[in-house]
C-alpha positions in Angstrom: 103.2 122.0 80.3 101.3 123.0 83.3 101.6 122.2 87.0 99.1 119.8 88.4 96.8 120.6 91.3 95.3 117.7 93.3 92.6 118.2 96.0 91.6 115.9 98.8 88.3 115.7 100.7 88.2 118.2 103.4 86.1 118.6 106.6 84.5 121.2 108.8 82.9 121.7 112.2 81.0 124.8 113.5 84.2 126.9 113.8 86.7 125.7 111.2 87.1 124.5 107.6 90.1 122.3 106.7 90.9 121.5 103.1 94.2 120.3 101.6 96.0 119.0 98.5 99.2 118.9 96.6 100.8 120.9 93.7 103.0 118.9 91.4 105.6 120.1 88.8 104.6 120.0 85.1 104.8 116.6 83.6 103.9 114.9 80.3 103.2 111.6 82.1 99.6 110.5 82.2 97.8 110.0 85.5 97.3 106.6 87.1 95.0 104.5 84.8 92.8 102.2 86.8 92.0 100.0 83.9 95.6 98.9 83.0 96.7 95.4 83.9 99.8 93.6 84.9 103.0 95.3 83.7 101.1 98.4 82.4 99.5 98.7 85.8 102.9 98.4 87.5 104.2 101.1 85.2 101.4 103.4 86.3 102.0 102.6 90.0 105.7 103.3 89.7 104.9 106.7 88.1 102.8 107.6 91.1 105.9 107.2 93.3 108.2 109.2 91.0 106.0 112.3 90.9 107.7 115.6 91.6 106.2 118.1 93.9 106.3 121.9 93.7 107.5 123.7 96.9 106.4 127.2 97.8 103.7 127.4 95.0 101.0 130.0 95.4 97.6 128.5 96.1 94.3 130.3 96.5 91.1 129.1 98.2 87.9 130.8 97.0 85.6 131.7 100.0 82.7 134.1 100.0 83.8 135.9 96.9 87.4 136.4 98.1 90.6 134.4 97.5 92.6 133.3 100.5 96.3 132.9 99.7 98.8 130.4 101.0 101.9 128.6 99.7 102.8 124.9 99.5 105.2 123.3 101.9 108.5 121.8 100.8 106.8 118.6 99.7 104.2 120.4 97.6 101.5 119.9 100.3 99.1 122.7 101.2 96.5 122.9 103.9 94.0 125.7 104.6 92.6 125.9 108.2 90.0 128.6 107.9 87.8 130.0 110.7 84.1 129.9 109.9 81.7 132.8 110.7 78.8 131.9 108.4 76.4 129.1 109.0 77.2 126.1 106.8 74.9 123.4 105.8 75.4 119.7 106.5 76.7 116.8 104.4 79.1 117.1 101.5 79.7 120.5 99.9 82.1 121.9 97.2 85.1 124.1 97.5 87.4 125.5 94.9 91.2 126.0 94.9 93.3 127.6 92.1 96.9 128.1 91.1 98.4 130.3 88.4 100.8 129.4 85.7 102.2 132.0 83.3 99.2 134.2 84.0 96.7 131.4 83.4 94.4 130.3 86.3 94.2 126.6 86.9 91.1 126.0 89.1 90.0 122.7 90.6 86.8 121.8 92.5 87.0 119.6 95.6 84.6 118.6 98.3 84.4 118.7 102.1 82.0 117.4 104.7 80.3 118.9 107.7 78.8 115.8 109.4 75.0 115.8 109.9 74.0 116.3 113.5 74.2 113.1 115.4 76.4 111.3 117.8 78.3 108.6 115.9 81.7 108.8 114.2 83.8 106.0 112.6 87.5 105.8 111.9 88.9 102.9 109.9 92.2 101.7 108.7 92.4 100.5 105.1 95.0 97.8 104.4 93.9 94.4 105.7 91.0 96.1 107.5 88.7 96.1 104.4 91.2 96.1 101.5 93.0 92.7 101.2 96.7 93.8 101.1 98.8 91.0 102.7 100.7 93.5 104.9 102.2 90.6 106.9 104.0 89.5 103.7 105.8 92.6 102.2 106.8 91.0 98.9 103.3 89.7 98.3 101.8 93.1 99.2 104.2 94.8 96.7 103.4 92.3 94.0 99.6 92.8 94.3 100.0 96.6 94.4 102.1 96.5 91.2 100.3 93.8 89.2 96.7 94.0 90.3 94.7 97.0 89.2 91.9 98.6 91.3 89.3 96.4 89.7 91.2 93.2 90.5 91.9 94.0 94.2 89.8 92.1 96.7 87.7 93.3 99.7 87.0 91.1 102.7 83.7 89.3 102.6 81.1 91.1 104.8 83.1 94.3 105.1 80.7 96.3 102.8 77.4 95.5 104.5 79.0 96.1 107.9 80.4 99.5 106.9 77.2 100.5 105.1 75.1 99.6 108.2 77.5 101.7 110.4 77.3 104.7 108.1 73.5 104.8 108.4 73.2 103.7 112.0 70.6 105.9 113.8 69.7 107.7 110.6 66.1 108.0 109.4 66.9 110.1 106.2 68.5 108.4 103.2 70.7 111.4 102.5 72.2 111.5 106.0 75.2 109.5 106.9 77.5 109.3 109.9 81.0 110.8 109.9 83.5 108.4 108.4 87.3 108.7 108.2 89.8 106.4 106.6 93.2 106.9 108.3 96.1 104.8 106.9 99.8 104.5 106.7 99.5 104.5 102.9 100.9 107.6 101.3 99.0 110.4 99.5 100.4 108.9 96.3 97.7 106.2 96.6 94.8 108.6 97.3 93.0 108.3 93.9 93.5 104.5 94.0 91.8 104.3 97.5 89.0 106.6 96.5 88.3 104.6 93.4 88.4 101.3 95.3 85.9 102.5 97.9 83.6 103.8 95.2 83.7 100.5 93.3 82.7 98.6 96.4 80.2 101.2 97.6 81.9 101.8 100.9 80.9 104.9 102.8 82.2 108.2 101.4 84.9 109.3 103.8 87.6 111.8 104.5 91.0 110.2 103.9 94.0 111.1 106.1 97.2 109.5 104.7 100.9 109.6 105.2 103.3 112.2 103.7 103.7 111.9 100.0 106.7 110.0 98.6 108.7 111.0 95.5 111.3 108.3 95.2 111.0 104.8 93.7 112.7 103.3 96.7 109.7 104.5 98.8 107.5 102.2 96.8 109.1 99.1 98.3 108.3 100.2 101.9 104.9 101.8 101.2 102.5 101.6 104.2 105.3 100.6 106.6 107.6 102.5 109.0 106.6 104.9 111.7 102.8 104.8 112.5 102.8 107.7 114.9 101.2 109.8 112.2 98.1 107.6 112.4 97.9 108.2 116.2 98.2 112.0 115.7 95.6 112.1 112.9 93.1 110.0 114.9 93.7 112.2 118.0 93.1 115.3 115.8 89.7 113.9 114.6 88.5 113.2 118.1 89.6 116.7 119.2 88.0 118.3 116.1 84.6 116.6 116.7 84.6 116.1 120.5 80.9 115.5 120.8 80.9 112.3 118.7 81.0 108.7 120.0 83.6 106.8 118.0 84.0 103.3 116.7 87.6 102.4 115.6 88.2 99.7 113.0 91.5 98.1 112.2 93.5 94.9 112.0 96.3 93.1 113.8 98.8 93.1 110.9 100.8 96.0 112.3 100.1 98.4 115.2 96.3 99.2 115.2 95.5 97.4 118.5 98.1 99.4 120.4 97.4 102.7 118.7 93.7 102.3 119.5 94.5 101.3 123.1 96.4 104.5 123.5 93.6 106.5 122.0 91.2 104.9 124.4 93.4 105.8 127.3 93.4 109.5 126.3 89.7 109.6 125.3 88.0 107.3 127.9 84.6 108.8 127.3 84.7 109.2 123.5 85.6 105.8 122.1 82.7 103.3 122.5 83.8 100.3 120.4 86.9 98.9 118.7 87.0 96.2 116.0 90.2 94.4 115.1 90.4 92.0 112.2 92.5 88.9 112.7 94.9 88.6 109.7 96.8 85.4 110.5 95.7 81.9 111.4 95.8 82.6 115.1 95.0 85.6 117.3 98.1 87.5 118.6 98.6 87.4 122.3 99.7 91.1 122.5 96.6 92.1 120.5 94.4 90.1 122.8 96.0 91.9 125.8 95.4 95.3 124.2 91.7 94.4 123.6 91.3 93.2 127.2 92.8 96.4 128.4 90.4 98.5 126.3 87.5 96.4 127.5 88.5 97.2 131.1 88.0 100.9 130.2 84.4 100.2 129.2 85.0 100.0 125.5 83.1 97.3 123.5 85.7 95.2 121.7 85.6 92.6 118.9 88.6 90.7 117.7 87.3 88.9 114.7 88.3 86.7 111.8 85.1 86.9 109.7 83.2 90.2 109.2 79.9 88.4 110.1 81.3 88.1 113.6 81.7 91.9 113.6 78.2 92.5 112.2 76.7 90.3 114.9 78.7 92.1 117.6 77.5 95.5 116.3 73.9 94.2 116.4 74.4 92.8 119.9 75.6 96.1 121.4 73.0 98.1 119.5 75.4 99.9 117.2 73.4 98.7 114.1 70.0 97.0 113.7 
């Protein structure tokens, strides 16, 4: 048996390249199967949360004919932050990372993005922002995660045309898209599931920044919950990494997005231009409305909506999309 190397989408600016992934211990268990249904799907999901990571594993990034060496952290996670001296292109590009097992090289190709020149960036939550997850009802959320495979999961009506319009806003060339990031409290265990879901529904290709990986079955029962400070830190990092972009933040009121985004707006009063919050219950939340009003007082365009068509009309009205 061989260890397993998983790569995630990376990103770059003019000075730095960041790529990351995990190394897992050898296993005979098959990877998550997106086509399995009901109990077979549940078995696959459970396996994703019982995976064993490999600490202090040697990992090599191939750059310009040389291999840059690092080691995984205690949870098997690795991250290369590499200064860039050469001139990169724009859009999505490939990178390659390798590990060694008993003298044999295991090499995997990943991708990273250097956003095309422009002035727009988009950061979106996932659960109950575009993926119907029922976060307000933990038991229902868990049931759907276990017994509905990726093909059976639902997306909110109107979310796809809205996101597609945002991704091409201000672009004249078909191959150019705005920078998109999906930042979620879901764990890295669900990375492949989320990527597959976004591809099925033709959502913008994006960098995913998720929560630390879980390796215990008990963690499955609280997936996507707990401390959301990591979301704040990751959003803050993106805005600092690409300081010249004007950002639109998209989330929902099922947990803490309105307050996280409010704090981001306070720290970056020039950078955030618009905030969209999906209403997940029958009524708007008073605290969420207060947060929206406070962001609006900072000059941020805000939209607290139930139906995605409301968000689309708002984006047209403020000139974000045509």
